[in-house]
C-alpha positions as CSV (number, residue, x, y, z in Angstrom):
1,M,112.6,93.1,105.4
2,K,115.1,92.8,102.6
3,C,116.4,95.8,100.8
4,I,114.1,96.5,97.9
5,I,117.0,96.6,95.5
6,T,117.6,92.9,95.8
7,Y,114.3,92.2,94.1
8,F,115.0,94.2,90.9
9,N,116.5,93.0,87.7
10,L,119.8,94.8,88.2
11,A,120.6,94.8,84.4
12,S,117.9,97.5,84.0
13,L,118.9,99.6,87.0
14,L,121.2,102.6,86.5
15,V,122.8,104.2,89.6
16,S,124.1,107.7,89.4
17,D,127.8,108.2,90.0
18,D,127.1,109.9,93.4
19,R,124.5,107.1,94.2
20,S,121.8,109.7,94.9
21,E,119.5,108.5,92.1
22,F,118.2,105.3,90.5
23,N,117.2,105.2,86.8
24,I,116.0,102.6,84.4
25,V,117.4,101.8,81.0
26,R,115.1,103.7,78.7
27,E,114.2,100.6,76.5
28,D,113.1,98.7,79.6
29,I,110.9,101.4,81.3
30,T,107.6,100.4,79.8
31,K,108.5,96.6,80.0
32,I,109.0,97.1,83.7
33,F,106.3,99.6,84.6
34,C,103.4,99.1,82.2
35,Q,103.9,96.2,79.7
36,D,100.1,95.8,79.6
37,G,99.3,99.5,78.8
38,S,98.2,100.9,75.5
39,E,100.7,102.6,73.2
40,A,99.4,106.0,74.3
41,V,99.9,105.1,78.0
42,K,103.4,103.8,77.2
43,Q,104.3,107.0,75.4
44,L,102.9,109.0,78.4
45,I,105.1,107.0,80.8
46,L,108.2,107.6,78.6
47,A,107.5,111.3,78.3
48,N,107.1,111.8,82.0
49,Y,109.6,109.2,83.5
50,R,112.2,110.7,85.8
51,A,115.0,109.1,87.9
52,E,114.1,108.2,91.5
53,P,115.9,109.5,94.5
54,A,117.9,106.6,96.1
55,V,117.4,107.6,99.7
56,P,113.9,106.2,100.2
57,F,115.2,102.8,99.1
58,S,117.9,102.7,101.8
59,D,116.6,104.8,104.7
60,T,115.2,103.1,107.7
61,V,111.5,103.6,108.4
62,E,110.2,102.7,111.9
63,L,106.6,101.8,112.1
64,S,105.0,101.0,115.5
65,D,102.2,98.6,116.2
66,E,100.7,101.3,118.4
67,H,100.2,103.7,115.4
68,F,100.7,102.0,112.0
69,G,99.5,98.7,113.4
70,T,96.1,100.1,114.3
71,V,95.3,101.4,110.8
72,A,93.2,99.2,108.5
73,K,95.2,98.6,105.3
74,C,94.4,97.3,101.9
75,Y,96.7,96.5,99.1
76,V,96.3,96.2,95.3
77,E,98.4,93.3,94.3
78,T,99.5,93.4,90.6
79,L,99.9,89.9,89.3
80,R,102.1,90.6,86.3
81,D,104.3,93.2,88.0
82,N,107.7,93.4,86.4
83,G,108.7,96.3,88.6
84,I,108.7,94.8,92.1
85,G,107.4,91.3,91.3
86,N,105.2,88.9,93.2
87,K,107.7,87.9,95.9
88,L,108.3,91.5,97.2
89,Q,104.5,92.2,97.1
90,K,103.8,89.1,99.2
91,D,106.6,90.1,101.6
92,M,105.2,93.7,101.9
93,I,101.7,92.4,102.5
94,A,102.9,90.1,105.3
95,A,105.1,92.7,106.9
96,A,102.4,95.5,106.9
97,K,99.7,93.2,108.2
98,I,97.4,94.0,105.3
99,N,93.7,93.5,106.1
100,E,92.4,93.1,102.5
101,V,94.2,92.3,99.3
102,F,92.7,93.1,95.9
103,S,94.4,91.3,93.0
104,V,94.6,92.8,89.5
105,D,95.9,91.0,86.5
106,S,98.2,93.8,85.5
107,G,101.7,95.2,85.5
108,H,103.2,97.7,87.9
109,T,100.8,100.6,87.1
110,P,97.3,99.3,87.1
111,A,95.9,102.9,87.5
112,L,97.1,103.5,83.9
113,S,96.4,100.1,82.4
114,H,93.2,99.1,84.3
115,P,91.8,102.4,85.5
116,G,88.2,101.1,85.7
117,E,89.2,98.2,87.9
118,I,91.2,100.4,90.2
119,A,88.3,102.9,90.5
120,N,86.0,100.0,91.5
121,I,88.5,98.8,94.1
122,L,88.8,102.3,95.5
123,I,85.0,102.6,95.7
124,A,84.8,99.2,97.4
125,T,87.4,100.2,100.0
126,T,85.4,103.3,100.9
127,E,82.2,101.3,101.2
128,N,83.9,98.8,103.5
129,S,85.4,101.3,105.9
């Protein structure tokens, strides 16, 4: 799979001098992660946002069909995701052999912008397992 960084709008991405952390231009944080959230949710995100360690974006992860391949997986697809976008989501769904996809008309953080819908999806997944 492509490096995840190739999917981002690089104009918003800030890389630390030692390349150990990724950050986002402050004015773009809520546009990327929760454009559909209430003002209160957007303020909560801004107050709690922290730079991300860069290592998980570049380290290799090996998953086997013997182990990871035997686990039933579902995915919440966010249709208006400005963080990772639709293309990367489709690529991840295909690569991980997802069994069931739930689509939510939301940005990157539907648990904050559509909590009731996410709660219903979580309940549905437990009922189907």
